[in-house]
DOTOR-268286 format. One record per residue: x, y, z of N, C-alpha, C in turn; residue in one letter. Coordinates in Angstrom, 2 decimals, decimal comma. Last residue first. Example, Ala and Ser with C-alpha at 12.3 -4.5 7.8 and 13.67 -1.06 7.14 Angstrom:
+---------+---------+---------+---------+---------+---------+---------+---------+---------+------+
:    n.px :    n.py :    n.pz :   ca.px :   ca.py :   ca.pz :    c.px :    c.py :    c.pz : code :
+---------+---------+---------+---------+---------+---------+---------+---------+---------+------+
:   12,85 :   -2,25 :    7,08 :   13,67 :   -1,06 :    7,14 :   12,90 :    0,03 :    7,87 :    S :
:   13,19 :   -5,69 :    7,80 :   12,30 :   -4,50 :    7,80 :   13,20 :   -3,30 :    7,80 :    A :
+---------+---------+---------+---------+---------+---------+---------+---------+---------+------+
END
This chain:
+---------+---------+---------+---------+---------+---------+---------+---------+---------+------+
:    n.px :    n.py :    n.pz :   ca.px :   ca.py :   ca.pz :    c.px :    c.py :    c.pz : code :
+---------+---------+---------+---------+---------+---------+---------+---------+---------+------+
:  -19,84 :   10,39 :   11,39 :  -20,30 :   11,44 :   12,29 :  -20,55 :   12,62 :   11,73 :    A :
:  -21,47 :    7,52 :    9,98 :  -20,42 :    8,47 :    9,96 :  -20,80 :    9,71 :   10,98 :    S :
:  -21,96 :    4,39 :   11,72 :  -22,51 :    5,51 :   11,17 :  -21,54 :    6,68 :   11,12 :    K :
:  -21,32 :    0,78 :   11,71 :  -20,85 :    2,22 :   12,04 :  -21,67 :    3,17 :   11,23 :    W :
:  -21,60 :   -1,94 :   11,14 :  -22,88 :   -1,08 :   11,25 :  -22,53 :    0,34 :   11,93 :    F :
:  -19,57 :   -3,56 :   10,67 :  -19,74 :   -2,99 :   12,12 :  -21,09 :   -2,30 :   12,30 :    W :
:  -19,99 :   -4,10 :    7,98 :  -19,30 :   -5,12 :    8,81 :  -19,68 :   -4,82 :   10,35 :    F :
:  -21,24 :   -1,90 :    6,75 :  -21,86 :   -3,26 :    6,52 :  -21,15 :   -4,17 :    7,59 :    K :
:  -19,55 :    0,18 :    7,42 :  -20,89 :    0,40 :    7,71 :  -21,78 :   -0,99 :    7,59 :    E :
:  -17,06 :   -0,73 :    6,71 :  -17,32 :   -0,46 :    7,94 :  -18,78 :   -0,32 :    8,41 :    V :
:  -17,43 :   -0,96 :    3,82 :  -17,06 :   -1,98 :    4,68 :  -17,42 :   -1,79 :    6,18 :    F :
:  -18,09 :    1,66 :    2,82 :  -19,07 :    0,49 :    2,63 :  -18,65 :   -0,68 :    3,61 :    D :
:  -15,76 :    3,08 :    3,55 :  -17,10 :    3,34 :    4,16 :  -18,00 :    2,22 :    4,06 :    S :
:  -13,88 :    1,68 :    1,89 :  -13,77 :    1,75 :    3,34 :  -15,11 :    2,04 :    4,06 :    V :
:  -14,85 :    2,33 :   -0,65 :  -14,74 :    1,01 :   -0,20 :  -14,64 :    0,72 :    1,32 :    G :
:  -14,75 :    4,95 :   -0,80 :  -16,06 :    4,41 :   -0,83 :  -16,08 :    3,04 :   -0,37 :    K :
:  -12,02 :    5,31 :   -0,69 :  -12,86 :    5,83 :    0,42 :  -14,15 :    5,26 :    0,42 :    E :
:  -11,14 :    3,98 :   -2,93 :  -10,70 :    3,45 :   -1,70 :  -11,66 :    4,01 :   -0,64 :    I :
:  -11,42 :    3,43 :   -5,87 :  -12,50 :    3,90 :   -4,99 :  -12,36 :    3,53 :   -3,52 :    K :
:   -9,40 :    2,07 :   -6,92 :   -9,68 :    3,55 :   -7,31 :  -10,87 :    4,16 :   -6,64 :    S :
:   -9,34 :   -0,41 :   -6,04 :   -8,49 :    0,56 :   -5,36 :   -8,68 :    1,89 :   -5,89 :    A :
:  -12,51 :   -1,92 :   -5,60 :  -11,62 :   -1,34 :   -6,47 :  -10,69 :   -0,34 :   -5,78 :    P :
:  -12,54 :   -4,22 :   -2,75 :  -13,20 :   -3,16 :   -3,45 :  -12,18 :   -2,64 :   -4,53 :    Y :
:  -13,48 :   -6,99 :   -0,77 :  -12,73 :   -6,36 :   -1,64 :  -13,30 :   -5,21 :   -2,48 :    T :
:  -13,60 :   -8,75 :    2,57 :  -14,20 :   -7,85 :    1,45 :  -13,10 :   -7,21 :    0,62 :    A :
:  -12,06 :  -10,54 :    3,93 :  -13,54 :  -10,28 :    4,34 :  -14,36 :   -9,47 :    3,28 :    L :
:   -9,77 :  -13,02 :    3,82 :  -10,28 :  -11,68 :    3,08 :  -11,72 :  -11,54 :    3,35 :    V :
:   -8,01 :  -14,08 :    6,50 :   -9,12 :  -14,26 :    5,88 :   -9,62 :  -12,86 :    5,06 :    A :
:   -5,56 :  -13,85 :    8,16 :   -5,50 :  -13,55 :    6,77 :   -6,80 :  -13,88 :    5,87 :    G :
:   -6,23 :  -14,33 :   10,76 :   -5,79 :  -15,53 :   10,03 :   -5,68 :  -15,23 :    8,52 :    G :
:   -8,80 :  -11,77 :   10,80 :   -7,88 :  -12,59 :   11,56 :   -7,54 :  -14,00 :   10,66 :    P :
:   -9,05 :  -10,00 :    7,73 :   -9,46 :  -10,33 :    9,10 :   -8,42 :  -11,20 :    9,60 :    G :
:   -8,86 :   -7,45 :    5,45 :   -8,18 :   -8,64 :    5,89 :   -8,56 :   -8,81 :    7,39 :    I :
:  -10,10 :   -5,96 :    2,59 :  -10,11 :   -6,03 :    4,17 :   -9,83 :   -7,41 :    4,59 :    A :
:   -8,28 :   -4,58 :    0,03 :   -8,86 :   -5,73 :    0,58 :   -8,78 :   -5,47 :    2,17 :    R :
:   -8,57 :   -2,99 :   -3,19 :   -8,52 :   -2,79 :   -1,76 :   -9,16 :   -4,01 :   -0,99 :    L :
:   -6,82 :   -3,78 :   -5,92 :   -8,01 :   -4,12 :   -5,26 :   -7,65 :   -3,69 :   -3,74 :    R :
:   -4,53 :   -3,78 :   -7,63 :   -5,60 :   -2,99 :   -7,92 :   -6,89 :   -3,11 :   -7,18 :    G :
:   -2,66 :   -5,64 :   -6,52 :   -3,27 :   -5,86 :   -7,96 :   -4,62 :   -4,98 :   -7,99 :    K :
:   -3,66 :   -4,80 :   -3,19 :   -2,88 :   -5,63 :   -4,01 :   -3,65 :   -5,74 :   -5,49 :    I :
:   -3,78 :   -3,23 :   -0,15 :   -3,97 :   -3,01 :   -1,63 :   -3,02 :   -3,74 :   -2,42 :    V :
:   -5,33 :   -3,66 :    3,00 :   -4,21 :   -3,87 :    2,09 :   -4,65 :   -3,58 :    0,64 :    D :
:   -6,39 :   -3,19 :    6,25 :   -6,56 :   -3,03 :    4,90 :   -5,36 :   -3,22 :    4,11 :    F :
:   -7,47 :   -5,24 :    9,06 :   -6,62 :   -4,15 :    8,50 :   -6,87 :   -4,23 :    6,97 :    N :
:   -9,00 :   -6,04 :   12,14 :   -9,03 :   -6,00 :   10,77 :   -8,03 :   -4,98 :   10,21 :    V :
:   -9,16 :   -6,24 :   14,83 :   -8,52 :   -7,36 :   14,26 :   -8,53 :   -7,32 :   12,66 :    S :
:   -8,62 :   -3,06 :   16,47 :   -9,44 :   -4,04 :   15,96 :   -8,67 :   -5,20 :   15,27 :    L :
:   -7,50 :   -1,57 :   19,41 :   -7,10 :   -1,98 :   17,98 :   -7,95 :   -3,06 :   17,52 :    K :
:   -8,91 :    1,15 :   21,03 :   -8,98 :   -0,26 :   20,87 :   -8,48 :   -0,66 :   19,55 :    K :
:   -9,32 :    3,91 :   21,18 :   -8,17 :    3,37 :   21,64 :   -8,15 :    1,89 :   21,83 :    Q :
:  -11,51 :    4,17 :   19,51 :  -11,80 :    4,38 :   20,83 :  -10,51 :    3,71 :   21,63 :    N :
:  -10,13 :    2,10 :   17,02 :  -11,21 :    2,82 :   17,25 :  -11,43 :    2,94 :   18,88 :    K :
:   -8,16 :    1,14 :   14,33 :   -8,25 :    1,29 :   15,78 :   -9,45 :    2,35 :   15,88 :    A :
:   -7,10 :   -1,28 :   12,06 :   -8,07 :   -0,22 :   12,37 :   -8,17 :   -0,01 :   13,94 :    I :
:   -3,64 :   -1,94 :   11,35 :   -4,89 :   -2,22 :   11,77 :   -5,78 :   -1,11 :   12,10 :    F :
:   -1,12 :   -0,79 :   10,69 :   -2,20 :   -0,89 :    9,58 :   -3,37 :   -1,38 :    9,97 :    G :
:    0,59 :   -0,15 :   12,62 :    0,78 :   -1,48 :   12,05 :   -0,28 :   -1,71 :   11,02 :    D :
:   -0,30 :    2,32 :   13,68 :    0,94 :    2,26 :   12,94 :    1,23 :    0,88 :   12,19 :    N :
:   -3,81 :    2,30 :   12,88 :   -2,75 :    2,34 :   13,89 :   -1,53 :    2,21 :   13,11 :    A :
:   -5,97 :    4,40 :   11,32 :   -5,18 :    3,36 :   11,18 :   -4,15 :    3,33 :   12,32 :    L :
:   -9,39 :    5,19 :   12,92 :   -8,20 :    5,49 :   12,16 :   -7,36 :    4,22 :   12,01 :    G :
:  -12,75 :    6,59 :   13,83 :  -11,46 :    5,62 :   13,78 :  -10,32 :    5,98 :   13,13 :    A :
:  -14,81 :    8,13 :   13,52 :  -14,03 :    8,28 :   14,81 :  -13,05 :    7,13 :   14,92 :    G :
:  -15,64 :    8,17 :   10,97 :  -16,39 :    7,10 :   11,89 :  -15,64 :    7,14 :   13,38 :    Y :
:  -13,89 :    9,72 :    9,45 :  -15,37 :    9,97 :    9,52 :  -16,15 :    9,11 :   10,42 :    R :
:  -11,59 :    8,33 :    9,67 :  -11,74 :    9,45 :   10,50 :  -13,27 :    9,81 :   10,66 :    Q :
:  -11,74 :    6,56 :    7,47 :  -11,98 :    5,90 :    8,79 :  -12,12 :    7,17 :    9,90 :    L :
:  -10,95 :    8,18 :    5,43 :  -12,27 :    7,61 :    5,32 :  -12,69 :    7,25 :    6,80 :    A :
:   -8,27 :    8,78 :    6,24 :   -9,14 :    9,89 :    6,22 :  -10,73 :    9,30 :    6,20 :    A :
:   -7,22 :    6,29 :    6,01 :   -7,20 :    6,79 :    7,31 :   -8,28 :    7,94 :    7,33 :    D :
:   -7,44 :    5,96 :    3,25 :   -8,02 :    4,92 :    4,11 :   -8,06 :    5,58 :    5,49 :    I :
:   -5,80 :    7,95 :    2,30 :   -7,11 :    7,92 :    1,91 :   -7,93 :    7,05 :    2,96 :    L :
:   -3,24 :    7,30 :    3,37 :   -3,81 :    8,41 :    3,95 :   -5,30 :    8,64 :    3,49 :    I :
:   -2,78 :    4,85 :    2,04 :   -2,95 :    4,82 :    3,49 :   -3,59 :    6,24 :    4,00 :    R :
:   -2,53 :    5,87 :   -0,53 :   -3,59 :    5,04 :   -0,25 :   -3,79 :    4,77 :    1,29 :    Q :
:   -0,08 :    7,47 :   -0,21 :   -1,32 :    8,10 :   -0,64 :   -2,63 :    7,26 :   -0,15 :    E :
:    1,85 :    5,37 :    0,59 :    1,36 :    6,47 :    1,51 :    0,15 :    7,13 :    1,09 :    L :
:    0,62 :    2,20 :   -0,82 :    1,38 :    3,53 :   -0,98 :    0,81 :    4,35 :    0,23 :    T :
:    0,70 :   -1,07 :    0,00 :    0,15 :    0,06 :   -0,12 :    0,97 :    1,19 :    0,10 :    M :
+---------+---------+---------+---------+---------+---------+---------+---------+---------+------+
END
């Protein structure tokens, strides 16, 4: 994942009161969650425990993919 992609993912998570920890995992309310994002071969992937792929989205629409994932997976609402 490039620095630009990381910034876009973090910005999308900020709308939900979350962000990316230094190791790439999602963090919310000072709690690190077991999901991280990766970009491989033009796809944004949400990776769960054990490397399970939870969802994929086009890398060209990172912010939409992040929003779609957190709203459907955790039922988060944007602030």
